[in-house]
C-alpha positions, -999 to +999 in steps of 0.1 A: +327+210+227+357+201+206+362+170+227+326+159+222+328+163+185+361+144+184+345+115+203+314+114+180+336+116+149+360+089+162+331+066+173+315+070+138+348+060+122+351+029+144+315+019+138+319+024+100+351+003+100+333-024+120+305-025+094+330-026+066+348-056+081+315-074+088+301-069+053+334-078+037+334-111+056+298-117+045+307-110+009+337-134+009+316-161+026+289-157-001+316-157-029+331-189-015+297-206-014+290-195-049+323-210-061+315-243-044+281-244-060+296-236-094+322-265-090+294-289-080+274-279-111+305-284-133+310-319-118+274-327-126+277-313-162+309-333-167+293-364-155+262-359-177+285-353-207+305-384-200+273-404-198+261-389-230+294-398-248+292-434-234+257-438-246+265-424-280+296-447-282+274-477-274+248-466-299+275-461-326+289-496-319+255-511-322+250-494-356+284-507-367+274-543-358+244-541-381+264-529-411 
């Protein structure tokens, strides 16, 4: 009886550890994808901001020409 309980307890620990490793891997995979998406969005925002500054610079130069 003791041996049976020991086997059940040990197998439960091994299965729990397996789930822990699996879900930890899934979390880090999700976090890595989230960081990549965030970097891509920052690149897009930086590009949009650069385009805005370029447009405003051209607009400012055109206003200076008229004055």
